C-alpha positions as CSV (number, residue, x, y, z in Angstrom):
1,M,4.4,9.0,-10.8
2,G,6.4,10.4,-7.9
3,I,6.4,9.2,-4.3
4,P,5.7,11.9,-1.7
5,L,8.6,11.8,0.7
6,R,7.4,14.1,3.6
7,N,10.8,14.0,5.3
8,K,11.3,10.3,4.5
9,L,14.6,9.1,3.1
10,V,14.6,6.5,0.4
11,P,17.1,3.7,1.0
12,L,17.0,0.8,-1.5
13,V,16.7,-2.6,0.1
14,A,16.9,-5.9,-1.8
15,A,13.2,-6.7,-1.0
16,G,12.0,-3.4,-2.5
17,L,11.8,0.3,-2.0
18,F,11.5,1.3,1.7
19,L,10.8,4.8,3.0
20,T,12.2,5.4,6.5
21,G,13.1,8.0,9.0
22,A,16.3,10.1,9.5
23,A,19.3,8.0,8.4
24,T,17.1,4.9,8.7
25,T,17.3,5.1,12.5
26,A,13.9,6.6,13.2
27,A,13.5,6.3,16.9
28,A,10.6,7.9,18.8
29,E,12.6,11.0,19.5
30,Q,13.1,11.7,15.8
31,Q,9.4,11.7,14.9
32,P,8.0,15.0,13.7
33,R,6.1,17.2,16.2
34,S,2.7,16.0,15.0
35,A,3.7,12.3,15.6
36,L,3.3,10.7,19.0
37,D,0.8,13.3,20.0
38,G,-2.1,10.8,20.5
39,S,-4.0,12.1,17.5
40,C,-4.3,10.0,14.3
41,Q,-3.7,12.6,11.6
42,S,-3.2,12.7,7.8
43,G,0.1,11.1,6.7
44,E,0.5,8.9,9.8
45,L,0.4,5.3,10.7
46,C,-1.6,4.8,13.9
47,L,-1.2,1.6,16.0
48,Y,-3.9,0.8,18.6
49,Y,-3.6,-1.2,21.8
50,N,-6.9,-3.1,21.1
51,S,-8.6,-4.6,18.1
52,D,-11.0,-2.6,16.0
53,H,-9.0,0.6,16.5
54,A,-9.8,0.9,20.2
55,G,-7.8,1.7,23.2
56,S,-4.7,4.0,23.4
57,L,-2.9,4.8,20.2
58,A,0.6,5.7,19.0
59,D,0.9,7.7,15.8
60,F,4.0,7.8,13.5
61,E,4.9,9.8,10.4
62,L,8.3,8.1,9.9
63,G,9.2,4.4,9.9
64,V,10.5,2.9,13.1
65,K,13.2,0.2,13.3
66,D,12.4,-0.9,16.8
67,F,9.3,0.0,18.9
68,A,11.1,-0.8,22.2
69,T,11.3,2.8,23.3
70,V,7.8,3.9,22.1
71,R,4.7,4.0,24.3
72,F,1.0,4.3,23.6
73,V,0.2,7.9,24.3
74,S,-3.5,8.7,24.0
75,S,-6.1,8.0,26.7
76,G,-7.7,4.6,26.8
77,A,-6.7,1.0,27.6
78,G,-3.0,0.5,27.2
79,Q,-2.0,4.1,27.7
80,G,1.7,4.1,28.8
81,Q,2.3,0.6,27.6
82,Q,5.2,-0.2,25.3
83,V,4.1,-0.4,21.6
84,K,6.5,-3.4,20.9
85,N,4.5,-6.6,21.0
86,N,1.3,-4.8,22.2
87,A,-0.4,-3.4,19.0
88,A,-3.6,-5.1,17.9
89,S,-4.9,-2.9,15.1
90,A,-3.7,-0.1,12.8
91,C,-4.9,2.8,10.6
92,N,-2.9,4.1,7.7
93,K,-3.8,7.8,7.2
94,D,-1.4,8.2,4.3
95,D,-2.9,8.7,0.8
96,N,-0.2,7.0,-1.2
97,L,2.1,4.7,0.9
98,T,1.5,1.3,2.3
99,A,2.6,0.7,5.9
100,R,4.1,-2.6,6.8
101,V,4.1,-3.6,10.5
102,H,6.8,-6.3,11.0
103,Y,7.0,-9.1,13.6
104,N,10.8,-8.4,14.2
105,S,12.9,-5.3,14.6
106,N,14.7,-3.9,11.6
107,W,11.7,-4.6,9.3
108,E,12.2,-8.3,9.3
109,G,10.0,-11.4,9.7
110,A,6.3,-11.7,9.0
111,Y,4.3,-8.5,8.4
112,D,0.9,-7.1,8.0
113,S,0.4,-4.6,5.1
114,I,-2.0,-1.7,5.7
115,P,-2.8,0.0,2.4
116,P,-3.3,3.8,2.1
117,G,-6.5,5.1,3.7
118,T,-7.4,1.8,5.4
119,C,-7.8,0.5,9.0
120,R,-7.6,-3.2,10.0
121,N,-6.8,-5.6,12.8
122,L,-3.3,-7.0,12.7
123,V,-3.2,-10.7,11.9
124,K,0.4,-11.9,11.4
125,T,1.7,-9.3,13.9
126,Y,-1.1,-9.2,16.4
127,N,0.5,-8.4,19.7
128,Q,3.8,-9.5,18.1
129,N,5.1,-6.3,16.4
130,A,8.5,-4.7,16.6
131,S,8.9,-2.3,13.7
132,F,7.2,-0.6,10.7
133,V,8.2,0.9,7.4
134,W,6.5,2.8,4.6
135,I,6.6,1.2,1.1
136,A,5.6,2.3,-2.3
137,G,2.6,0.5,-3.8
């Protein structure tokens, strides 16, 4: 069973198989054109400013090591605010990969897992989120 890579590199990390952006330094500027357009589309992780998938969103196709330079882009509460330490809920629009939203930058610390095709409020990283990575399984 293969893992769809969609422009995602596969570095091996002691904790498991992580799928990340270009050379594992996926900053906002390196996201594909469809990402960070304020529309939650297939193959993306979408983080929302408010609980229950409300407010402004930021959408990502590639993993991000640090949300410090990323802003919520769609209309709604939180538009223009920094994503780092401000996301309250998430939707995973990927069909195969799980998204992990981490408390710290560089995919460290506590995390919330968002399985493929699901939306949920963040718990361990509610308004305390700094990075996210795609994982297999």
